[in-house]
BAGUTI-731883 format. One record per residue: chain; z, y, x of N, C-alpha, C in turn. Coordinates in nm, 4 decimals, always signed. Layout:
BEGIN
+-------+----------+----------+----------+----------+----------+----------+----------+----------+----------+
| kette |      nup |   nnorth |    neast |     caup |  canorth |   caeast |      cup |   cnorth |    ceast |
+-------+----------+----------+----------+----------+----------+----------+----------+----------+----------+
|     A |        Z |        Y |        X |        Z |        Y |        X |        Z |        Y |        X |
...
+-------+----------+----------+----------+----------+----------+----------+----------+----------+----------+
END
This chain:
BEGIN
+-------+----------+----------+----------+----------+----------+----------+----------+----------+----------+
| kette |      nup |   nnorth |    neast |     caup |  canorth |   caeast |      cup |   cnorth |    ceast |
+-------+----------+----------+----------+----------+----------+----------+----------+----------+----------+
|     A |  +3.6946 |  -2.7711 |  +2.7082 |  +3.7023 |  -2.9071 |  +2.7567 |  +3.6751 |  -2.9061 |  +2.9062 |
|     A |  +3.7595 |  -2.9731 |  +2.9820 |  +3.7367 |  -2.9828 |  +3.1258 |  +3.7392 |  -3.1296 |  +3.1665 |
|     A |  +3.6733 |  -3.1573 |  +3.2756 |  +3.6636 |  -3.2944 |  +3.3242 |  +3.6957 |  -3.2917 |  +3.4726 |
|     A |  +3.7791 |  -3.3823 |  +3.5144 |  +3.8147 |  -3.3934 |  +3.6555 |  +3.7547 |  -3.5229 |  +3.7097 |
|     A |  +3.6928 |  -3.5118 |  +3.8260 |  +3.6298 |  -3.6279 |  +3.8875 |  +3.7093 |  -3.6700 |  +4.0107 |
|     A |  +3.7149 |  -3.7983 |  +4.0345 |  +3.7878 |  -3.8530 |  +4.1490 |  +3.7029 |  -3.8524 |  +4.2757 |
|     A |  +3.5696 |  -3.8426 |  +4.2553 |  +3.4817 |  -3.8432 |  +4.3719 |  +3.3487 |  -3.7770 |  +4.3369 |
|     A |  +3.2727 |  -3.7458 |  +4.4410 |  +3.1391 |  -3.6902 |  +4.4197 |  +3.0483 |  -3.7932 |  +4.3536 |
|     A |  +3.0688 |  -3.9188 |  +4.3855 |  +2.9889 |  -4.0261 |  +4.3246 |  +3.0148 |  -4.0297 |  +4.1737 |
|     A |  +3.1413 |  -4.0213 |  +4.1342 |  +3.1752 |  -4.0211 |  +3.9914 |  +3.1146 |  -3.8998 |  +3.9218 |
|     A |  +3.1198 |  -3.7839 |  +3.9851 |  +3.0618 |  -3.6621 |  +3.9269 |  +2.9103 |  -3.6766 |  +3.9145 |
|     A |  +2.8470 |  -3.7276 |  +4.0198 |  +2.7020 |  -3.7479 |  +4.0157 |  +2.6616 |  -3.8439 |  +3.9061 |
|     A |  +2.7378 |  -3.9514 |  +3.8917 |  +2.7106 |  -4.0503 |  +3.7873 |  +2.7245 |  -3.9876 |  +3.6485 |
|     A |  +2.8293 |  -3.9096 |  +3.6305 |  +2.8533 |  -3.8432 |  +3.5018 |  +2.7372 |  -3.7498 |  +3.4663 |
|     A |  +2.6973 |  -3.6662 |  +3.5616 |  +2.5912 |  -3.5695 |  +3.5336 |  +2.4544 |  -3.6369 |  +3.5173 |
|     A |  +2.4325 |  -3.7459 |  +3.5840 |  +2.3081 |  -3.8213 |  +3.5645 |  +2.3004 |  -3.8770 |  +3.4224 |
|     A |  +2.4121 |  -3.9349 |  +3.3777 |  +2.4157 |  -3.9877 |  +3.2395 |  +2.4018 |  -3.8743 |  +3.1387 |
|     A |  +2.4668 |  -3.7615 |  +3.1671 |  +2.4595 |  -3.6468 |  +3.0752 |  +2.3158 |  -3.5971 |  +3.0611 |
|     A |  +2.2431 |  -3.5947 |  +3.1726 |  +2.1030 |  -3.5502 |  +3.1673 |  +2.0194 |  -3.6452 |  +3.0829 |
|     A |  +2.0420 |  -3.7747 |  +3.0966 |  +1.9683 |  -3.8725 |  +3.0155 |  +2.0025 |  -3.8584 |  +2.8676 |
|     A |  +2.1303 |  -3.8384 |  +2.8386 |  +2.1720 |  -3.8202 |  +2.6989 |  +2.1050 |  -3.6960 |  +2.6421 |
|     A |  +2.1054 |  -3.5863 |  +2.7168 |  +2.0436 |  -3.4632 |  +2.6679 |  +1.8950 |  -3.4816 |  +2.6427 |
|     A |  +1.8285 |  -3.5526 |  +2.7307 |  +1.6849 |  -3.5760 |  +2.7120 |  +1.6596 |  -3.6557 |  +2.5840 |
|     A |  +1.7355 |  -3.7625 |  +2.5635 |  +1.7187 |  -3.8443 |  +2.4425 |  +1.7543 |  -3.7660 |  +2.3170 |
|     A |  +1.8636 |  -3.6910 |  +2.3239 |  +1.9076 |  -3.6114 |  +2.2091 |  +1.8039 |  -3.5031 |  +2.1783 |
|     A |  +1.7548 |  -3.4384 |  +2.2821 |  +1.6535 |  -3.3352 |  +2.2622 |  +1.5274 |  -3.3908 |  +2.1986 |
|     A |  +1.4833 |  -3.5065 |  +2.2439 |  +1.3636 |  -3.5697 |  +2.1868 |  +1.3868 |  -3.6078 |  +2.0414 |
|     A |  +1.5039 |  -3.6649 |  +2.0111 |  +1.5351 |  -3.7032 |  +1.8729 |  +1.5408 |  -3.5797 |  +1.7832 |
|     A |  +1.5983 |  -3.4712 |  +1.8338 |  +1.6063 |  -3.3477 |  +1.7558 |  +1.4668 |  -3.2906 |  +1.7313 |
|     A |  +1.3796 |  -3.2959 |  +1.8332 |  +1.2417 |  -3.2489 |  +1.8153 |  +1.1688 |  -3.3316 |  +1.7106 |
|     A |  +1.1857 |  -3.4627 |  +1.7161 |  +1.1180 |  -3.5495 |  +1.6197 |  +1.1653 |  -3.5203 |  +1.4776 |
|     A |  +1.2946 |  -3.5023 |  +1.4599 |  +1.3470 |  -3.4728 |  +1.3263 |  +1.2962 |  -3.3372 |  +1.2771 |
|     A |  +1.2973 |  -3.2371 |  +1.3641 |  +1.2475 |  -3.1050 |  +1.3273 |  +1.0981 |  -3.1112 |  +1.2942 |
|     A |  +1.0233 |  -3.1837 |  +1.3760 |  +0.8797 |  -3.1974 |  +1.3517 |  +0.8503 |  -3.2618 |  +1.2175 |
|     A |  +0.9258 |  -3.3647 |  +1.1832 |  +0.9054 |  -3.4311 |  +1.0538 |  +0.9331 |  -3.3361 |  +0.9380 |
|     A |  +1.0358 |  -3.2529 |  +0.9521 |  +1.0680 |  -3.1561 |  +0.8464 |  +0.9550 |  -3.0545 |  +0.8296 |
|     A |  +0.8992 |  -3.0063 |  +0.9410 |  +0.7880 |  -2.9102 |  +0.9339 |  +0.6646 |  -2.9772 |  +0.8751 |
|     A |  +0.6357 |  -3.1000 |  +0.9179 |  +0.5202 |  -3.1734 |  +0.8661 |  +0.5313 |  -3.1918 |  +0.7148 |
|     A |  +0.6478 |  -3.2335 |  +0.6675 |  +0.6676 |  -3.2513 |  +0.5228 |  +0.6498 |  -3.1198 |  +0.4480 |
|     A |  +0.6999 |  -3.0106 |  +0.5046 |  +0.6847 |  -2.8790 |  +0.4423 |  +0.5363 |  -2.8425 |  +0.4343 |
|     A |  +0.4628 |  -2.8643 |  +0.5427 |  +0.3195 |  -2.8315 |  +0.5453 |  +0.2423 |  -2.9168 |  +0.4447 |
|     A |  +0.2651 |  -3.0476 |  +0.4454 |  +0.1921 |  -3.1349 |  +0.3537 |  +0.2268 |  -3.1064 |  +0.2075 |
|     A |  +0.3466 |  -3.0579 |  +0.1832 |  +0.3883 |  -3.0249 |  +0.0477 |  +0.3212 |  -2.9015 |  -0.0092 |
|     A |  +0.2568 |  -2.8239 |  +0.0737 |  +0.1892 |  -2.7024 |  +0.0279 |  +0.0539 |  -2.7313 |  -0.0376 |
|     A |  -0.0060 |  -2.8432 |  -0.0032 |  -0.1372 |  -2.8765 |  -0.0583 |  -0.1256 |  -2.8964 |  -0.2096 |
|     A |  -0.2165 |  -2.8326 |  -0.2824 |  -0.2195 |  -2.8499 |  -0.4273 |  -0.1337 |  -2.7513 |  -0.5048 |
|     A |  -0.0614 |  -2.6634 |  -0.4334 |  +0.0279 |  -2.5672 |  -0.4990 |  +0.0018 |  -2.4274 |  -0.4440 |
|     A |  -0.0160 |  -2.3324 |  -0.5325 |  -0.0328 |  -2.1947 |  -0.4871 |  +0.0910 |  -2.1523 |  -0.4102 |
|     A |  +0.0693 |  -2.0778 |  -0.3008 |  +0.1786 |  -2.0364 |  -0.2141 |  +0.1986 |  -1.8854 |  -0.2211 |
|     A |  +0.3237 |  -1.8457 |  -0.2194 |  +0.3578 |  -1.7032 |  -0.2157 |  +0.3410 |  -1.6520 |  -0.0724 |
|     A |  +0.3417 |  -1.5214 |  -0.0560 |  +0.3367 |  -1.4630 |  +0.0780 |  +0.4642 |  -1.5001 |  +0.1528 |
|     A |  +0.4497 |  -1.5299 |  +0.2788 |  +0.5656 |  -1.5613 |  +0.3624 |  +0.5348 |  -1.5176 |  +0.5048 |
|     A |  +0.6279 |  -1.4440 |  +0.5647 |  +0.6022 |  -1.3929 |  +0.6998 |  +0.4765 |  -1.3085 |  +0.7003 |
|     A |  +0.3895 |  -1.3366 |  +0.7936 |  +0.2639 |  -1.2604 |  +0.8038 |  +0.1509 |  -1.3211 |  +0.7199 |
|     A |  +0.1781 |  -1.4276 |  +0.6478 |  +0.0755 |  -1.4957 |  +0.5696 |  +0.0740 |  -1.4469 |  +0.4251 |
|     A |  -0.0467 |  -1.4173 |  +0.3785 |  -0.0643 |  -1.3660 |  +0.2427 |  -0.0515 |  -1.4780 |  +0.1397 |
|     A |  -0.0205 |  -1.4388 |  +0.0180 |  -0.0170 |  -1.5381 |  -0.0904 |  -0.1578 |  -1.5921 |  -0.1101 |
|     A |  -0.1633 |  -1.7130 |  -0.1630 |  -0.2940 |  -1.7740 |  -0.1866 |  -0.3598 |  -1.7098 |  -0.3076 |
|     A |  -0.4850 |  -1.6781 |  -0.2906 |  -0.5634 |  -1.6229 |  -0.4013 |  -0.6027 |  -1.7370 |  -0.4959 |
|     A |  -0.6164 |  -1.7060 |  -0.6244 |  -0.6594 |  -1.8104 |  -0.7191 |  -0.7984 |  -1.8629 |  -0.6834 |
|     A |  -0.8235 |  -1.9885 |  -0.7152 |  -0.9569 |  -2.0452 |  -0.6961 |  -1.0548 |  -1.9711 |  -0.7861 |
|     A |  -1.1764 |  -1.9552 |  -0.7376 |  -1.2782 |  -1.8902 |  -0.8199 |  -1.3193 |  -1.9842 |  -0.9325 |
|     A |  -1.3788 |  -1.9271 |  -1.0357 |  -1.4258 |  -2.0100 |  -1.1466 |  -1.5309 |  -2.1092 |  -1.0991 |
|     A |  -1.6149 |  -2.0668 |  -1.0057 |  -1.7163 |  -2.1567 |  -0.9491 |  -1.6495 |  -2.2794 |  -0.8863 |
|     A |  -1.5466 |  -2.2557 |  -0.8047 |  -1.4767 |  -2.3658 |  -0.7372 |  -1.4078 |  -2.4555 |  -0.8395 |
|     A |  -1.3468 |  -2.3960 |  -0.9397 |  -1.2791 |  -2.4754 |  -1.0429 |  -1.3791 |  -2.5637 |  -1.1177 |
|     A |  -1.4924 |  -2.5066 |  -1.1518 |  -1.5958 |  -2.5848 |  -1.2214 |  -1.6482 |  -2.6973 |  -1.1308 |
|     A |  -1.6693 |  -2.6666 |  -1.0038 |  -1.7161 |  -2.7676 |  -0.9083 |  -1.6149 |  -2.8817 |  -0.8970 |
|     A |  -1.4876 |  -2.8503 |  -0.8884 |  -1.3825 |  -2.9509 |  -0.8782 |  -1.3855 |  -3.0441 |  -0.9987 |
|     A |  -1.3943 |  -2.9865 |  -1.1171 |  -1.3972 |  -3.0672 |  -1.2397 |  -1.5211 |  -3.1557 |  -1.2406 |
|     A |  -1.6346 |  -3.0996 |  -1.1994 |  -1.7591 |  -3.1757 |  -1.1949 |  -1.7530 |  -3.2937 |  -1.0982 |
|     A |  -1.6693 |  -3.2816 |  -0.9966 |  -1.6538 |  -3.3893 |  -0.8977 |  -1.5419 |  -3.4866 |  -0.9341 |
|     A |  -1.4778 |  -3.4617 |  -1.0482 |  -1.3727 |  -3.5528 |  -1.0941 |  -1.2325 |  -3.5187 |  -1.0476 |
|     A |  -1.2136 |  -3.3996 |  -0.9923 |  -1.0805 |  -3.3572 |  -0.9472 |  -1.0189 |  -3.2648 |  -1.0510 |
|     A |  -0.8873 |  -3.2438 |  -1.0395 |  -0.8219 |  -3.1502 |  -1.1306 |  -0.8764 |  -3.0102 |  -1.1042 |
|     A |  -0.8680 |  -2.9270 |  -1.2041 |  -0.9315 |  -2.7959 |  -1.1971 |  -0.8658 |  -2.7011 |  -1.0962 |
|     A |  -0.7349 |  -2.7041 |  -1.0847 |  -0.6675 |  -2.5947 |  -1.0155 |  -0.5550 |  -2.6420 |  -0.9230 |
|     A |  -0.5884 |  -2.7242 |  -0.8244 |  -0.4933 |  -2.7650 |  -0.7214 |  -0.5536 |  -2.7284 |  -0.5860 |
|     A |  -0.5296 |  -2.6054 |  -0.5386 |  -0.5939 |  -2.5594 |  -0.4158 |  -0.5631 |  -2.6489 |  -0.2962 |
|     A |  -0.6647 |  -2.6749 |  -0.2173 |  -0.6621 |  -2.7576 |  -0.0966 |  -0.6388 |  -2.9056 |  -0.1227 |
|     A |  -0.6303 |  -2.9457 |  -0.2468 |  -0.6044 |  -3.0869 |  -0.2738 |  -0.7150 |  -3.1449 |  -0.3594 |
|     A |  -0.7865 |  -3.2381 |  -0.3026 |  -0.8842 |  -3.3163 |  -0.3788 |  -0.8430 |  -3.4618 |  -0.3675 |
|     A |  -0.8903 |  -3.5287 |  -0.2656 |  -0.8570 |  -3.6709 |  -0.2492 |  -0.7254 |  -3.6909 |  -0.1741 |
|     A |  -0.6756 |  -3.5869 |  -0.1092 |  -0.5572 |  -3.5988 |  -0.0243 |  -0.5930 |  -3.6232 |  +0.1215 |
|     A |  -0.7213 |  -3.6400 |  +0.1485 |  -0.7672 |  -3.6688 |  +0.2852 |  -0.7309 |  -3.5562 |  +0.3822 |
|     A |  -0.7522 |  -3.4313 |  +0.3409 |  -0.7211 |  -3.3187 |  +0.4295 |  -0.5707 |  -3.3102 |  +0.4538 |
|     A |  -0.4919 |  -3.3219 |  +0.3489 |  -0.3457 |  -3.3194 |  +0.3620 |  -0.2987 |  -3.4297 |  +0.4574 |
|     A |  -0.3538 |  -3.5487 |  +0.4397 |  -0.3122 |  -3.6627 |  +0.5205 |  -0.3629 |  -3.6554 |  +0.6645 |
|     A |  -0.4574 |  -3.5648 |  +0.6911 |  -0.5071 |  -3.5488 |  +0.8278 |  -0.4095 |  -3.4681 |  +0.9139 |
|     A |  -0.3138 |  -3.4028 |  +0.8513 |  -0.2142 |  -3.3256 |  +0.9252 |  -0.1125 |  -3.4238 |  +0.9828 |
|     A |  -0.0992 |  -3.4214 |  +1.1147 |  -0.0137 |  -3.5192 |  +1.1825 |  +0.0844 |  -3.4498 |  +1.2763 |
|     A |  +0.1785 |  -3.5290 |  +1.3218 |  +0.2856 |  -3.4824 |  +1.4097 |  +0.2826 |  -3.5590 |  +1.5410 |
|     A |  +0.3050 |  -3.4872 |  +1.6500 |  +0.3231 |  -3.5488 |  +1.7811 |  +0.4362 |  -3.4738 |  +1.8502 |
|     A |  +0.5288 |  -3.5477 |  +1.9084 |  +0.6345 |  -3.4846 |  +1.9872 |  +0.6364 |  -3.5521 |  +2.1239 |
|     A |  +0.6079 |  -3.4733 |  +2.2240 |  +0.6141 |  -3.5262 |  +2.3601 |  +0.6305 |  -3.4114 |  +2.4579 |
|     A |  +0.6948 |  -3.4414 |  +2.5684 |  +0.7169 |  -3.3440 |  +2.6751 |  +0.7858 |  -3.2175 |  +2.6244 |
|     A |  +0.8808 |  -3.2349 |  +2.5328 |  +0.9578 |  -3.1211 |  +2.4837 |  +0.8822 |  -3.0297 |  +2.3895 |
|     A |  +0.7775 |  -3.0804 |  +2.3277 |  +0.6960 |  -2.9989 |  +2.2359 |  +0.6785 |  -3.0688 |  +2.1021 |
|     A |  +0.6685 |  -2.9879 |  +1.9982 |  +0.6300 |  -3.0358 |  +1.8655 |  +0.4866 |  -2.9896 |  +1.8447 |
|     A |  +0.3970 |  -3.0829 |  +1.8152 |  +0.2576 |  -3.0469 |  +1.7869 |  +0.2241 |  -3.0991 |  +1.6477 |
|     A |  +0.1923 |  -3.0061 |  +1.5583 |  +0.1519 |  -3.0414 |  +1.4230 |  +0.0149 |  -2.9800 |  +1.4016 |
|     A |  -0.0787 |  -3.0627 |  +1.3618 |  -0.2137 |  -3.0122 |  +1.3432 |  -0.3027 |  -3.1169 |  +1.2816 |
|     A |  -0.4308 |  -3.0870 |  +1.2821 |  -0.5297 |  -3.1749 |  +1.2219 |  -0.6560 |  -3.1719 |  +1.3056 |
|     A |  -0.7215 |  -3.2852 |  +1.3154 |  -0.8507 |  -3.2924 |  +1.3831 |  -0.9640 |  -3.2556 |  +1.2873 |
|     A |  -0.9318 |  -3.2349 |  +1.1614 |  -1.0321 |  -3.2013 |  +1.0594 |  -1.0646 |  -3.0522 |  +1.0684 |
|     A |  -1.1898 |  -3.0195 |  +1.0962 |  -1.2333 |  -2.8804 |  +1.1141 |  -1.2027 |  -2.7948 |  +0.9915 |
|     A |  -1.1955 |  -2.8556 |  +0.8743 |  -1.1684 |  -2.7787 |  +0.7514 |  -1.0314 |  -2.7116 |  +0.7552 |
|     A |  -0.9375 |  -2.7678 |  +0.8321 |  -0.8048 |  -2.7060 |  +0.8405 |  -0.8139 |  -2.5668 |  +0.9007 |
|     A |  -0.9001 |  -2.5477 |  +0.9992 |  -0.9172 |  -2.4151 |  +1.0595 |  -0.9715 |  -2.3189 |  +0.9557 |
|     A |  -1.0698 |  -2.3635 |  +0.8780 |  -1.1281 |  -2.2774 |  +0.7745 |  -1.0218 |  -2.2357 |  +0.6738 |
|     A |  -0.9404 |  -2.3295 |  +0.6326 |  -0.8381 |  -2.2984 |  +0.5321 |  -0.7235 |  -2.2169 |  +0.5915 |
|     A |  -0.6850 |  -2.2477 |  +0.7117 |  -0.5717 |  -2.1772 |  +0.7745 |  -0.6051 |  -2.0296 |  +0.7967 |
|     A |  -0.7284 |  -2.0019 |  +0.8387 |  -0.7653 |  -1.8647 |  +0.8737 |  -0.8656 |  -1.7995 |  +0.7785 |
|     A |  -0.9237 |  -1.8777 |  +0.6891 |  -1.0253 |  -1.8250 |  +0.5986 |  -1.1612 |  -1.8157 |  +0.6659 |
|     A |  -1.2611 |  -1.7885 |  +0.5854 |  -1.3970 |  -1.7687 |  +0.6357 |  -1.4529 |  -1.6441 |  +0.5670 |
|     A |  -1.5771 |  -1.6116 |  +0.5951 |  -1.6365 |  -1.4950 |  +0.5274 |  -1.6546 |  -1.5212 |  +0.3779 |
|     A |  -1.6531 |  -1.6484 |  +0.3375 |  -1.6736 |  -1.6829 |  +0.1961 |  -1.5482 |  -1.7362 |  +0.1276 |
|     A |  -1.4391 |  -1.7483 |  +0.2014 |  -1.3198 |  -1.8132 |  +0.1451 |  -1.1941 |  -1.7472 |  +0.2018 |
|     A |  -1.0995 |  -1.7097 |  +0.1160 |  -0.9760 |  -1.6499 |  +0.1683 |  -0.8900 |  -1.7562 |  +0.2371 |
|     A |  -0.8038 |  -1.7138 |  +0.3289 |  -0.7166 |  -1.8120 |  +0.3945 |  -0.6168 |  -1.8730 |  +0.2961 |
|     A |  -0.5905 |  -1.9993 |  +0.3169 |  -0.4839 |  -2.0701 |  +0.2450 |  -0.4072 |  -2.1482 |  +0.3517 |
|     A |  -0.3296 |  -2.0739 |  +0.4271 |  -0.2596 |  -2.1308 |  +0.5425 |  -0.1462 |  -2.2226 |  +0.4988 |
|     A |  -0.1312 |  -2.3334 |  +0.5704 |  -0.0194 |  -2.4241 |  +0.5466 |  +0.0630 |  -2.4469 |  +0.6740 |
|     A |  -0.0009 |  -2.4528 |  +0.7896 |  +0.0700 |  -2.4857 |  +0.9135 |  +0.1596 |  -2.3711 |  +0.9607 |
|     A |  +0.1044 |  -2.2530 |  +0.9722 |  +0.1836 |  -2.1373 |  +1.0145 |  +0.3002 |  -2.1098 |  +0.9211 |
|     A |  +0.2747 |  -2.1014 |  +0.7905 |  +0.3854 |  -2.0770 |  +0.6976 |  +0.4918 |  -2.1868 |  +0.6984 |
|     A |  +0.4512 |  -2.3105 |  +0.7149 |  +0.5492 |  -2.4199 |  +0.7177 |  +0.6454 |  -2.4021 |  +0.8349 |
|     A |  +0.5926 |  -2.3710 |  +0.9514 |  +0.6784 |  -2.3483 |  +1.0683 |  +0.7661 |  -2.2253 |  +1.0454 |
|     A |  +0.7066 |  -2.1188 |  +0.9944 |  +0.7823 |  -1.9955 |  +0.9697 |  +0.8989 |  -2.0214 |  +0.8740 |
|     A |  +0.8734 |  -2.0946 |  +0.7679 |  +0.9768 |  -2.1199 |  +0.6676 |  +1.0859 |  -2.2145 |  +0.7183 |
|     A |  +1.0534 |  -2.2976 |  +0.8156 |  +1.1509 |  -2.3947 |  +0.8681 |  +1.2155 |  -2.3485 |  +0.9984 |
|     A |  +1.1775 |  -2.2321 |  +1.0493 |  +1.2178 |  -2.1891 |  +1.1833 |  +1.3692 |  -2.1891 |  +1.2027 |
|     A |  +1.4450 |  -2.1344 |  +1.1095 |  +1.5903 |  -2.1277 |  +1.1285 |  +1.6537 |  -2.2662 |  +1.1292 |
|     A |  +1.6090 |  -2.3520 |  +1.0401 |  +1.6625 |  -2.4884 |  +1.0348 |  +1.6295 |  -2.5638 |  +1.1640 |
|     A |  +1.5082 |  -2.5470 |  +1.2131 |  +1.4654 |  -2.6152 |  +1.3352 |  +1.5474 |  -2.5668 |  +1.4549 |
|     A |  +1.5609 |  -2.4369 |  +1.4698 |  +1.6360 |  -2.3813 |  +1.5825 |  +1.7821 |  -2.4270 |  +1.5766 |
|     A |  +1.8406 |  -2.4207 |  +1.4584 |  +1.9807 |  -2.4618 |  +1.4428 |  +1.9981 |  -2.6103 |  +1.4758 |
|     A |  +1.9101 |  -2.6939 |  +1.4260 |  +1.9198 |  -2.8379 |  +1.4473 |  +1.9070 |  -2.8741 |  +1.5945 |
|     A |  +1.8072 |  -2.8198 |  +1.6611 |  +1.7855 |  -2.8514 |  +1.8023 |  +1.8983 |  -2.7937 |  +1.8879 |
|     A |  +1.9367 |  -2.6695 |  +1.8622 |  +2.0455 |  -2.6073 |  +1.9387 |  +2.1742 |  -2.6860 |  +1.9236 |
|     A |  +2.2065 |  -2.7234 |  +1.8009 |  +2.3292 |  -2.7982 |  +1.7750 |  +2.3290 |  -2.9295 |  +1.8524 |
|     A |  +2.2194 |  -3.0002 |  +1.8481 |  +2.2111 |  -3.1298 |  +1.9159 |  +2.2294 |  -3.1147 |  +2.0661 |
|     A |  +2.1663 |  -3.0163 |  +2.1242 |  +2.1753 |  -2.9981 |  +2.2694 |  +2.3148 |  -2.9509 |  +2.3106 |
|     A |  +2.3727 |  -2.8600 |  +2.2358 |  +2.5079 |  -2.8126 |  +2.2682 |  +2.6090 |  -2.9257 |  +2.2547 |
|     A |  +2.6002 |  -3.0009 |  +2.1456 |  +2.6926 |  -3.1128 |  +2.1256 |  +2.6805 |  -3.2153 |  +2.2384 |
|     A |  +2.5584 |  -3.2466 |  +2.2765 |  +2.5424 |  -3.3466 |  +2.3825 |  +2.5911 |  -3.2932 |  +2.5165 |
|     A |  +2.5795 |  -3.1617 |  +2.5387 |  +2.6276 |  -3.1019 |  +2.6627 |  +2.7799 |  -3.1039 |  +2.6690 |
|     A |  +2.8421 |  -3.0726 |  +2.5556 |  +2.9879 |  -3.0630 |  +2.5534 |  +3.0560 |  -3.1989 |  +2.5473 |
|     A |  +3.0002 |  -3.2878 |  +2.4682 |  +3.0693 |  -3.4131 |  +2.4403 |  +2.9947 |  -3.5374 |  +2.4889 |
|     A |  +2.8707 |  -3.5201 |  +2.5314 |  +2.7948 |  -3.6338 |  +2.5822 |  +2.7371 |  -3.7212 |  +2.4731 |
|     A |  +2.7456 |  -3.6768 |  +2.3493 |  +2.6887 |  -3.7541 |  +2.2389 |  +2.6618 |  -3.6596 |  +2.1231 |
|     A |  +2.5861 |  -3.7072 |  +2.0273 |  +2.5663 |  -3.6353 |  +1.9027 |  +2.5393 |  -3.7398 |  +1.7964 |
|     A |  +2.5943 |  -3.7183 |  +1.6799 |  +2.5739 |  -3.8138 |  +1.5703 |  +2.4351 |  -3.7946 |  +1.5112 |
|     A |  +2.3700 |  -3.9034 |  +1.4756 |  +2.2337 |  -3.8997 |  +1.4193 |  +2.2260 |  -3.8058 |  +1.2997 |
|     A |  +2.3264 |  -3.8087 |  +1.2116 |  +2.3221 |  -3.7262 |  +1.0898 |  +2.3374 |  -3.5779 |  +1.1218 |
|     A |  +2.3812 |  -3.5427 |  +1.2417 |  +2.3948 |  -3.4024 |  +1.2799 |  +2.2660 |  -3.3435 |  +1.3341 |
|     A |  +2.1684 |  -3.4284 |  +1.3628 |  +2.0423 |  -3.3781 |  +1.4175 |  +1.9678 |  -3.2997 |  +1.3132 |
+-------+----------+----------+----------+----------+----------+----------+----------+----------+----------+
END
């Protein structure tokens, strides 16, 4: 595809609009990718996870933990899921060309990396790892389409 301009002003106007379109498209693509990663991460709570990438499979809950859960009124064997508070603390922010998914709850660090008394049950790292190809493809497609054609359809993001 080639474009011919009648003047430098027309070319400048075109490229200015193209830059704005790319910025908006890039932000929309980041938000969509971030939501997909967030949903993947939140979906891991309460379900044993297999090994993925550099993250080990989740070890079964100890009998002590299972008994404690039942005593507190929770189901016996849903790792990382009690009231849903920890799962719901995982949030998404997209700004300045970045996707930030995390939690202000200190327990997420303990679960993501483990402690001396508890094996890791990572959700954030594996969620990104499992979604990496989809995220890269989605963002790349949106930026290339907007560069070539000056637009991208919402459903293509």
